[in-house]
N, C-alpha and C positions, 0 to 999 in steps of 0.2 A: 381267575384267568391263568392259563398255562404259561410256563416259561419255555422259550425256544432259544437254542443256540446251535452254532456250527463250529466244528474244529476241522481245520485242514492240515494234513500232514503230508509232506513230500519226502519221498525216499527213493533210493536206488534199488530197493528190493523189487523183484519181479511181482507183477500183479497177482498171479496165481498163488505164489508163495505167501504173500501178505493176506490174501483172501482166506486161504486155508488156516493160517496162523490165527486169524481173527475169530475163527469158528472153533478154535481149540480150547477146551476147558482148562487144561493144565497151563497154557500160556496166559489165559485170563487170570487164573489164580496167582501165577507168578507176578503178574503186573500189579496185583492188588495186595501184595504181601504186607504192606504197611497197615492195612486194615484187617489183616488176618482172614481175608475172604477165602472161604472153602466151599466147594460144591458138596452138598449133603443130601441131595435127592435128585431123581431123574437121571440125566446123563451126568456122571460125576468125573469122567476123564475122557481124553481123546476128543474126537470131533463130534460136534452136535449138528444135527441136520433138520431139515424142514419138518415142522410139526412136533419136534421134540422139545422137551422142557428140562430146565435145570433149576434147582433150588440152591441159592447161595446163602451162607451164613457169614456175617461180618460184624465188625464194630466200627461205627462212625460216631465221632464225638463222645466216645465212651458208652454208647448205647448199642446193645446187641440187636441186630436186625436180621430178618429173613426175607428173601425176595425170590419168587418163582417167575422165571421169564420163559417165553416160548419163541422159537424161530417161526415167524408167521409168513415170511416170504424169503425165497432163496433163488437168486438169479446168478449162477456161477459163470464166470468169476467177477461179474460186475457189481454184485452187492447182495445184501440180505437185510432183513428187518427183524429185530427182536422187540418184544413188548412184555410188560409186566402182566402176569396173570393173577398173582397174589403178592401182597407186600406192602411196604410203607407208603407208597405213593397212591394218590387218587388215580393218577394216570402216568405211565412211563412208556414212551415210544421212541425207539432208536433205529434210524436208517443208516446203514453202513454202505458207502459207495466206494468203488475202486476203479479209477480211471488210468488207463495206460498212458504213460508219458514217454518222451524221447529217451530218457535215461532211467526209467523206473516206473513209479506209481504215485498217483495223487489219491490219497485216501481222504474222504469227506465223511464226517460224522454229523448227522442231523438229529438233534435230540429235542424232544418236547416232553415236559413233565409238569405235573400239578401235585402240590402237596395237599393232604387232607386237612381237616379241621377248620375250614372256612377262613375267617379273618386271621386266626393264628397261623394257619398254613400259608396264607398270603404273605404275612410278615416274615415267616421263615424263608420263603422263596426269595424275597427281596433282600433280606439282611444276610443270609448265609448260603442258601442253596444256589443262588445265581452266580456266585463265584466259586463255590466248592465243587459243584458238578463239572464245570468245564475243566477245572484243575485235575479232577480224577481222570477224565478222558485224555487229557494231555499226558499224564503220567502213564496211563495204559498204552497209549500210542507210542511214546518214547521207548517203553519196554519192548513192544512188538517189533519196532524197526531197528532196535539196537541189539537184539539177541537173535541170532540166526544159526541155522544148521548148515549154512553154506561153508 
């Protein structure tokens, strides 16, 4: 059974700026510096667009991982969806939504993932990934809204 969670981030950053920053490979890599995440295939810098893929290399829990994701939906500036094409998860689906607010933007991340390996994966989801993955998204979002070209 898959794990589902949402993260809501409120910022004074304009919606279009946050939307574009969220599609920027370099900004994502900067937000994941602690895990050494690097784009090593597909779109490796700048903006990624509809139908394009990026392959990330990173270390989590000391384990080297590679994950290729694709932008499967793009509705500028209200949102986009990326999903794993190849990688460590049995399933990984991430919907990014950007809602205009009176003083900026409300960004909502809706993530559903499933670990492989049957009962061992289920255990990993419950004991580790269910808290680790939301933490990664919160770190990423804090980086995006606290670094600006403004």
